[in-house]
N, C-alpha and C positions, 0 to 999 in steps of 0.2 A: 374576291370578285375584282374587276377592273373599276377603277375611278380616273376622273379626269383632271386635269389642273385648276379646273376653276370649280370642284366639286365642293371646296371650303369657303370658296370666295366668290359663289355664283351672286349673291346680292350684291357685292363690291362692283362686279362687273355692268351688271345691270343699272345699278345706281351710278356709275360713272359715266356709260352709254347713255343714261337718261337726261344727265346734265348736260352733256354735250350737244345733245339732241334739243333742249330747252334754249342752250345759249345760242345755237345756228339760228333758232326759231325768232329769237330775242333781237339779234343781229336785224332779221328782215322785219321784225314785228307781226304780233297776231292780227293787228288791224290792217295791216297793209293784206296779207292774206285774203282777209276776210272781203275787203273793199275790192281785191282783185277779181276773186271769185263773183261778187254782187255786179262788178262791172261785165264781166263774160255773160251773168245771166241778164243783163241790162235791168237790174233791179235799184231803182232811185230814190229818194225822199220825194215825197208829195210837196213839200214844200221847199219854193226856189231857194231862200235865204239857207236852209239848210244843206241842200245841194252844192251850194257855192261854197258854205263852209267845208264839207266834205270832200270838194275838189282841191281845196286849198290845203288841207291835209295831206291827200293823196301826193300832191305835189310835193310836200315837205318831205314823205316816206321814198318818194322817188328819187330826190335828190341823195337822201342817206343811201339807198341801196345803190344807186349807178354812181355816186361822186365818195361815199363814204364819209359823208359831212354832214353832221346834224346840225340843222339850223332852227331858229327858236319861232320864226314868224315868215310870212309871204314878203314882207318889206326886206327881211334879211336876205331872202333868195335873191331879190332885185339888187341888192347891195352887192352881193357875192357875185352875179353876174355882170355888175357894173366894174369891178374891181378886177376881176378876170380880164375883162375886154381890154381894159385901161391900162392892164400891164402891172397894176400896184402889187398884186399878188399872185403868186403862180398858183397853176392849176394842180390842187393836191392828187397825189395817186390815190385812187379809189379805195381799194381794196386795204390799203395800210394806214388807215385812220382810225382810233376808235370810235365806234357809231354811238356809244353809251354819253358822251359828254358834248354838251351844246356847245358850239363853236362862237366865239366871239362876245361871251358874257363877261366876261372879264379879264384882265392880264394876267397870264401865269407867271409863277415864280418857279425858279430852279428846283426849289423843296418840293414842289408839288408833283415833280416827277418820281420821288421817293417812294411816294405809295405804291405808283404802277408797277416799279421795279421789286419793291416788296413781294409784290403779288407773282410777280413773274417767279421769284427766288422759290416761295413758298409751292408753285406748280412743279417747279424742277426737284423740289426735296419730294413731293408726292408722288410724281411719275417713277423715280427711283424707287423707292420705297414699295410702290405698287408693283412694278414690274418684279422686282426682288422677292417679295412675299408670294405672287401669285406661280410664280415659275419655279420656286424652290425646290429643289430635289427632283425636278423634270428635265425631261429630254423631248427634243422635237422628233419626231418618227418612233416614239415608244409610248407604249401605254402603260399608266402604273396599276399594279396588281396589289392588292392588300389583303389580309385574311383577318380574322377575329383576333388575334393578338396584337392588333394595329402594327405589324411588319408590313413592309413595303418593298418591292422589286419593282424595275421596270423591264417592261417585256417588248422585243421588237420582232421583225421575220427571222432574223440573225443571230442575236443576242439577248440574254436576258442578264442584266445588270443590277448588281446587289450595293445600294447607296452608302451602306455602312462599311464594308470591307473595300469598296470600290473595284471588285472582281466583275469580270465579264465572263460569262457562259456560252461559248458557241455550241453549234449541232454534237459534235465529238465530245466536248466537257459534258454536256449535260446527258450524254449517253452513258457515261462513264460515272455519273454520280453514284456513290453507295445510298444504301439505305438509311445509314446515319445522317445524310446530310439534311439542311434544313428543309422542313416540309413545304414552304413557299416558294423555296427555289425548285425542289422538285415538280411542284404542281405548275409553277410558271414554264418550266422546261416542256411539261407536257402540252402545253399551249403551243409552244414554238415547234415542237417536234412533230406534232400530231397530224394523223391524215384524214380526221375527223371532219367533215366541211362544215359541221355546226361550231366547233370550238376554231377553227379557222376564219369563220366567219365574224365568230365573236370578238378576235382578238385584233380581226383588220378593223372593225368597226369602232373598237375602243382606240386603237391608233389612229383613225381617221378624226374621232371625235377631240382627241387631244390636239392633234395637229390644228384642228379647227380654232379651238380656244387659243393655243398659241397664236395664232394671226389675230384673234381678236384682242386679245392683250396688246400686240405688236400695233395694231391699227388704233387703239386707244393711245398708246404712247404716242405714237406719230402725229396724231390729231393734237394731244396736248402740247407736244413739240412745236407744232407749227403756230397755236398760240402763244406760247413763249415767246418764240422768235419774232411772231407778229406785234408783240408787246415792246420789245426791244427795238425794234424797228419804226414801230406805228408812233410812241409815243414822242420821240425827237421830232417827226413829221407834224404831229399835230400842235406841239408845242410851238413851232416855228409859224405854222399856219395860223393859229388860233391868235397868236399876237399880233400878227400881221395883219389879221381880218379885225382884230380890235381896234387896232391904232388907225386903221382906214376908216372904221365906222364913226370912232371918237372925232377925229379930222373933219370928216364929212358934215358933223352936227355943228361943229364950231364954225361961228359967223365968220 
């Protein structure tokens, strides 16, 4: 029967995809999504006081979404705007700041960046292991064919590939197979040589599914690598911005 490269890793694929989805939602914020929907539907609090608080929270989330900066309060927004206008701090590059940390709460030390880079290195190891384990023994534009003896070969429109011996069987070689050849190779060759439309359709469907799963693994790896690159580029920017903003807030409070 035909299997795909994610047959044994289906749960892993779904878990990683779900984690990336929730990571994206966490960046935007569940509350922001609900507030945006309620604003479109014109749903408001009946209490003016609660409406004002809700507007302030919405402003904080807009700042995070548009500028990539997480601020603690509305007064911080005013200080941030004042500092940008006065040129005391530079406008941060919106999508290159980690939104999970509140800016300006304390002055960061160089040792604080170790944890961020440690997470990035863990993600690097994860991506390498994930890609290697899910694609092991697989090829793009091939379908995996296995039998009850747990033997596996790869089948395409043009070749049958046996991973153990690393031999390729084309049309002519498949035709010349003797009756003593491995049954799994003879069966796989039948799928490649057949004129039966149902068998051809089964092979094409298996190849298409395998290629789709290859692309899913590739997309997950690309997204994870973008997160890793984001961490390496974002944290130095956040470090500089946070400390500049903290110094500006501290100097502003001093008499």
